[in-house]
C-alpha positions in Angstrom: 0.0 0.0 0.0 1.1 3.5 -0.6 1.6 4.5 3.0 1.9 8.2 2.2 -1.8 8.6 1.5 -3.5 5.8 3.4 -6.3 7.4 5.5 -9.2 6.1 7.4 -12.0 8.7 6.9 -15.5 8.7 5.8 -16.6 12.1 5.6 -13.1 13.2 5.8 -10.5 15.3 4.1 -6.9 15.9 4.9 -5.6 14.5 8.1 -2.5 14.6 10.2 0.7 13.0 11.3 0.8 10.9 14.4 2.0 12.6 17.5 3.6 10.9 20.5 1.2 10.3 23.3 3.5 12.2 25.7 3.4 15.2 23.4 -0.4 15.2 23.4 -0.9 14.8 27.2 2.0 16.8 28.6 1.0 18.9 31.6 0.7 22.6 30.9 3.5 24.5 32.5 2.2 28.0 31.8 -0.9 29.9 30.9 -0.5 29.7 27.1 0.1 25.9 27.2 -3.0 25.5 29.4 -5.1 27.4 26.9 -3.7 25.4 24.0 -4.5 22.1 25.7 -8.0 23.2 26.7 -8.7 24.3 23.1 -7.4 21.1 21.6 -9.4 19.0 24.0 -12.7 20.7 23.5 -12.5 21.6 19.8 -13.9 18.2 18.5 -17.0 18.6 20.8 -17.7 22.2 19.5 -17.1 21.1 15.9 -19.5 18.2 16.3 -22.1 20.4 17.9 -22.0 22.7 14.9 -23.4 19.8 12.7 -25.8 18.6 15.4 -27.3 22.1 15.8 -27.7 22.5 12.1 -29.3 19.1 11.7 -31.6 18.9 14.8 -32.1 22.4 16.3 -31.9 25.1 13.6 -35.3 24.5 12.0 -35.1 27.4 9.6 -31.6 26.5 8.5 -30.8 25.0 5.1 -29.3 21.9 6.6 -32.1 21.0 9.1 -33.0 17.3 9.0 -35.4 16.7 11.9 -35.8 16.7 15.7 -33.7 14.8 18.1 -34.1 11.0 18.3 -35.8 10.6 14.9 -34.2 8.9 11.9 -34.4 11.2 8.9 -33.3 9.9 5.5 -32.0 11.8 2.5 -33.3 9.9 -0.5 -30.5 11.0 -2.8 -26.7 11.2 -2.9 -25.0 14.3 -1.7 -24.3 17.2 -4.1 -22.4 20.6 -3.8 -25.6 22.0 -2.1 -24.9 19.9 1.0 -22.5 21.9 3.1 -23.0 20.9 6.8 -20.4 18.1 6.6 -17.1 18.5 4.8 -15.9 15.9 2.4 -19.2 13.9 2.3 -19.4 10.8 0.2 -21.7 10.7 -2.7 -22.0 6.9 -2.9 -24.4 6.1 -0.1 -27.6 8.1 0.5 -27.5 9.2 4.1 -29.9 8.8 7.0 -29.3 10.7 10.2 -30.3 10.6 13.9 -29.0 13.1 16.4 -29.4 11.5 19.8 -30.3 13.2 23.1 -30.1 10.2 25.5 -30.7 12.0 28.8 -34.3 10.9 29.4 -34.2 7.3 28.1 -32.5 5.1 25.5 -33.5 5.1 21.9 -34.2 2.0 19.8 -32.9 2.0 16.2 -34.5 -0.5 13.9 -32.7 -1.7 10.8 -34.5 -3.9 8.2 -33.2 -7.1 6.7 -31.7 -6.3 3.3 -30.1 -8.4 0.4 -26.7 -9.7 1.2 -25.0 -7.9 -1.7 -25.8 -4.4 -0.4 -23.7 -2.6 2.2 -25.3 -0.6 5.1 -24.1 0.6 8.4 -25.0 2.9 11.3 -21.9 4.8 12.5 -22.5 5.8 16.1 -20.3 8.7 17.1 -20.1 10.2 20.6 -19.8 14.0 21.3 -16.0 13.7 21.4 -16.2 12.4 17.8 -15.1 8.8 18.7 -16.7 5.9 16.7 -18.4 3.8 19.4 -20.1 1.1 17.3 -21.3 0.0 13.8 -24.6 -1.8 13.6 -24.9 -3.2 10.1 -23.2 -5.3 7.5 -19.7 -5.7 9.0 -20.6 -6.3 12.6 -24.1 -7.8 12.5 -24.6 -8.9 8.9 -27.6 -7.8 6.8 -30.4 -9.4 8.9 -31.5 -6.2 10.5 -32.8 -5.9 14.1 -33.5 -3.6 16.9 -30.5 -1.9 18.6 -30.8 -0.2 22.0 -28.7 2.9 22.2 -28.3 4.1 25.7 -26.6 7.0 27.5 -23.7 6.7 29.9 -24.2 4.1 32.7 -27.8 3.2 31.9 -29.0 0.3 34.1 -32.5 -0.3 32.9 -34.2 -3.6 32.0 -33.5 -4.7 28.4 -36.8 -5.8 26.8 -37.1 -8.9 24.7 -36.4 -8.4 21.0 -33.4 -6.2 21.3 -30.5 -7.5 19.2 -27.7 -5.6 20.9 -27.3 -2.9 23.6 -24.8 -0.1 22.7 -23.8 2.3 25.5 -22.8 5.8 24.3 -20.2 7.6 26.5 -22.0 10.9 26.1 -25.6 12.1 26.3 -25.5 13.8 22.9 -24.4 11.6 20.0 -24.6 11.3 16.2 -25.8 8.4 14.1 -25.0 8.3 10.4 -26.6 5.6 8.4 -25.1 4.8 5.0 -27.0 2.7 2.4 -25.2 1.5 -0.7 -26.5 2.8 -4.0 -25.6 0.5 -7.0 -26.6 2.8 -9.8 -28.9 5.8 -10.4 -31.8 3.4 -11.3 -31.3 1.7 -7.9 -32.5 4.8 -6.0 -36.1 3.6 -5.6 -34.8 0.4 -3.9 -32.7 2.5 -1.5 -35.7 4.7 -0.7 -37.7 1.5 0.2 -34.9 0.5 2.6 -34.5 3.9 4.1 -38.3 4.0 4.8 -37.8 1.0 7.1 -35.1 2.7 9.2 -36.7 3.8 12.5 -35.6 5.5 15.7 -37.9 5.5 18.7 -37.6 6.2 22.4 -37.5 3.0 24.3 -40.8 3.6 26.0 -42.6 4.2 22.7 -40.9 1.1 21.1 -41.8 -1.1 24.1 -45.3 0.4 24.7 -44.5 1.3 28.3 -45.0 4.6 30.2 -42.5 7.3 29.3 -40.1 8.4 32.0 -39.9 12.0 33.2 -38.7 14.3 30.5 -35.1 15.5 30.6 -34.7 19.2 31.7 -35.4 21.6 28.8 -32.3 22.9 27.1 -31.8 26.4 25.7 -29.6 25.2 22.8 -26.8 27.6 22.3 -26.6 29.0 18.8 -23.6 28.1 16.8 -22.2 28.9 13.3 -18.8 29.0 11.7 -18.4 32.5 13.0 -19.7 31.8 16.5 -17.2 28.9 16.7 -14.5 31.6 16.7 -16.1 34.4 18.6 -17.9 32.3 21.3 -15.8 29.2 21.4 -15.1 29.1 25.2 -18.7 29.6 26.1 -19.8 26.9 23.6 -17.2 24.5 25.2 -18.6 25.2 28.7 -22.2 24.7 27.4 -21.3 21.2 26.0 -19.4 19.8 29.0 -22.5 18.6 30.9 -23.4 16.5 27.9 -20.0 14.7 27.8 -18.9 13.0 31.1 -15.2 12.9 31.4 -13.7 9.8 29.9 -11.3 8.0 32.3 -7.9 9.5 31.8 -9.3 13.0 31.0 -9.1 14.3 34.5 -6.1 16.6 33.8 -7.9 18.1 30.9 -11.0 18.8 32.9 -9.0 20.3 35.7 -7.2 22.5 33.2 -10.5 23.8 31.8 -11.8 24.5 35.3 -8.7 26.6 36.1 -9.5 28.7 33.0 -13.1 29.2 34.2 -14.5 26.8 31.5 -16.8 24.6 33.6 -20.0 22.8 32.9 -22.8 25.2 31.9 -21.1 28.3 33.5 -20.8 31.7 31.9 -17.2 32.1 30.7 -15.4 35.4 30.8 -12.7 34.7 28.1 -9.6 36.7 28.7 -7.7 38.3 25.8 -5.1 35.5 26.3 -7.8 32.9 25.9 -9.0 34.5 22.7 -5.5 34.8 21.3 -4.6 31.3 22.4 -7.7 29.9 20.6 -6.8 31.6 17.4 -3.2 30.4 17.5 -4.2 26.8 18.4 -6.9 26.7 15.6 -4.1 27.6 13.1 -2.0 24.8 14.6 -4.9 22.3 14.2 -5.6 23.4 10.7 -1.9 23.0 9.7 -1.7 19.6 11.3 -4.9 18.6 9.5 -3.4 19.4 6.2 -0.5 17.0 6.5 -0.9 13.8 4.4 0.2 10.6 6.1 -1.0 7.2 7.3 -3.8 8.1 9.7 -5.3 4.7 10.5 -5.1 5.7 14.2 -7.1 8.9 13.9 -10.6 7.5 13.9 -11.6 4.8 16.4 -13.3 3.8 19.6 -13.0 5.9 22.8 -10.5 3.4 24.1 -8.4 3.6 20.9 -8.5 7.4 20.9 -7.8 7.9 24.6 -5.2 10.6 25.1 -4.9 11.4 21.4 -6.2 14.9 21.8 -4.4 16.7 18.9 -5.1 13.7 16.6 -8.8 13.9 17.4 -9.0 17.7 17.0 -7.2 17.8 13.7 -9.2 14.9 12.4 -12.4 16.8 13.4 -11.1 19.8 11.4 -9.9 17.8 8.4 -12.7 15.2 8.2 -15.2 15.0 11.0 -17.1 11.7 11.2 -14.3 9.7 9.6 -14.9 5.9 9.7 -12.7 3.4 11.5 -10.3 1.5 9.3 -12.2 -1.8 9.3 -15.3 -0.1 8.1 -13.8 2.2 5.4 -10.2 2.8 4.4 -9.4 6.0 2.5 -6.6 7.1 0.2 -6.4 10.9 -0.3 -4.5 12.5 -3.0 -3.8 16.2 -2.8 -0.4 16.6 -4.5 1.3 15.3 -7.6 4.5 13.3 -7.9 6.5 16.5 -7.4 4.6 17.3 -4.2 2.8 20.2 -5.9 -0.9 20.7 -5.2 -3.3 19.1 -7.7 -4.7 22.0 -9.7 -7.2 21.7 -12.5 -6.2 25.2 -13.9 -2.6 24.0 -14.5 -2.7 20.4 -15.5 -4.7 17.3 -16.6 -4.1 14.2 -14.6 -4.4 10.4 -15.3 -5.0 7.7 -12.7 -4.6 4.1 -14.0 -5.6 0.9 -12.3 -4.0 -2.3 -13.6 -6.5 -4.9 -14.5 -5.4 -7.1 -11.5 -5.0 -4.3 -9.0 -8.4 -2.6 -8.4 -9.0 -1.6 -4.8 -9.6 -4.8 -2.8 -12.9 -4.6 -1.0 -15.8 -6.7 0.3 -18.3 -4.0 -0.4 -17.4 -1.3 -2.9 -14.9 1.5 -3.7 -15.1 5.0 -5.1 -13.0 8.0 -6.0 -14.6 11.4 -5.3 -13.5 14.9 -6.2 -13.4 17.8 -3.7 -12.6 21.5 -3.9 -9.5 22.1 -1.7 -10.6 25.3 -0.1 -14.3 24.5 0.7 -13.7 20.7 1.2 -17.0 20.2 -0.6 -18.2 18.5 -3.8 -17.8 20.5 -7.0 -20.4 21.6 -9.6 -19.6 20.3 -13.0 -21.3 20.1 -16.4 -22.2 16.4 -16.1 -23.1 16.4 -12.4 -20.6 13.6 -11.8 -18.8 13.8 -8.4 -17.2 10.4 -8.3 -16.3 7.2 -10.2 -17.0 4.0 -8.3 -16.9 0.2 -8.7 -20.5 -0.1 -9.7 -19.6 1.9 -12.8 -16.8 -0.5 -13.9 -18.9 -2.1 -16.7 -19.4 1.3 -18.3 -15.7 2.4 -18.1 -13.4 2.0 -21.1 -10.4 -0.3 -20.7 -7.2 -0.6 -22.8 -6.1 -3.8 -24.5 -4.5 -5.1 -21.3 -7.7 -4.5 -19.3 -6.3 -1.5 -17.4 -8.7 1.3 -16.5 -7.5 5.0 -16.8 -9.4 7.8 -15.2 -9.2 11.3 -16.7 -9.1 13.9 -13.9 -9.3 17.3 -15.5 -11.6 20.3 -15.8 -12.5 19.8 -19.5 -14.0 16.7 -21.1 -11.4 14.3 -22.6 -13.8 13.9 -25.5 -17.0 11.9 -26.2 -15.1 8.6 -26.5 -13.5 8.9 -23.1 -16.1 10.8 -21.2 -17.2 7.6 -19.4 -13.9 7.7 -17.6 -13.9 11.4 -16.8 -13.8 12.7 -13.2 -14.4 16.4 -13.6 -12.0 18.7 -11.7 -12.3 22.4 -10.9 -10.1 25.1 -12.4 -8.5 25.4 -9.0 -6.8 23.3 -6.4 -8.5 20.1 -5.5 -8.0 16.7 -3.8 -9.5 13.3 -4.4 -10.6 10.7 -1.9 -10.6 7.0 -2.7 -12.9 5.1 -0.3 -12.6 1.4 0.3 -15.7 0.1 2.1 -15.1 -3.1 4.0 -11.4 -3.2 2.9 -9.8 -6.6 2.5 -6.8 -7.7 4.5 -4.3 -6.8 1.8 -5.5 -3.2 2.0 -5.6 -3.1 5.8 -2.2 -4.8 6.1 -0.5 -2.6 3.4 0.0 -5.3 0.8 -2.1 -3.4 -1.8 -0.5 -0.4 -3.4 -2.8 2.4 -4.5 -1.9 4.1 -7.8 -1.2 7.9 -8.0 -2.5 10.5 -10.3 0.1 11.6 -12.9 0.2 14.8 -15.0 -0.7 14.1 -18.6 2.5 14.3 -20.7 
């Protein structure tokens, strides 16, 4: 495998180099260091809440999906109009549920589907850790009812529950992906999505509902407020995220800065300046291409990896764990120059016997470098994927060459064209359910080359 670009993201863009644990957990020795550590620790929560707020609270916003604890499906693939999540895939129509688990657990129901189709429910805590994956890889395609609980729930599990999954935080995100084989397969995906359900446990079991959780005055958030009101947002979110074992020093550091659960924060000029400087550090770290198979995982796997988690949230929030989806990101050419559709045309060739090794499917998707979103183009094509193989042209040896450029390569080759912008861009190759040779580094991904 080409280790320089192996990534494990799902909705993810450019990620980061590994940092020694000691460097991520070092005790602050001065005020600036304390501010830096506090910002890095809380940044993923605030970034996560930005999407949660847009999806479940901001009813008049363009990205609103539905209320808490309801499964809402988007019966289409994502386009450039979808802006709440950076680097979204455009292979699997999404369904979403934003969980508020304070009052009682929620039962998520998945239907039985055909064995050839991939589906999964990525369960993400407020810290942005991947907690579990009901669906094809873990449970097969037989469906079932999954009980999603908050921290430390000790209630009685009713009959009919397939698995109980405890989330470490009271707020959580669920992202359901359903494989789309081809455009004419969308009606079948809609039928499957219609059978996804999320219900409070009492409603599912037909028992009396518990006392409602205290009402929350959800704090407004936007890209701008993430900057101007960051520390207050962090304090607002702390009650929804019990400290994970090992995080005691981080919580103590926050308290010393006056950032405590639900309290009003008087951010000092030093805290404001420190946040700005640390954000730039996170952004720069997120832009480094490297093997990042460690950057998305369970709470146990990510314990202490505070900078890794922050930069991954910036570069590609909601990235999948490696076993679920493996990613190869290409942002530079062989000379380490940024890929730029205004300056060059590129070719990416798969040998006939070296297509991405997967048990589900693979795809290559195009993104604008600055916005990290899908790109408008004249044929409305945002990716090329394995279900399209039969329509792609091959050479005499069976090799497949993709034409990555801003202008059509001509009618005869347009089936193999992945439209690029007249600007800097990057591509993401996704391998869903990667085989062992990909996970173990025995498969080598090809690189895009400038057309001679």
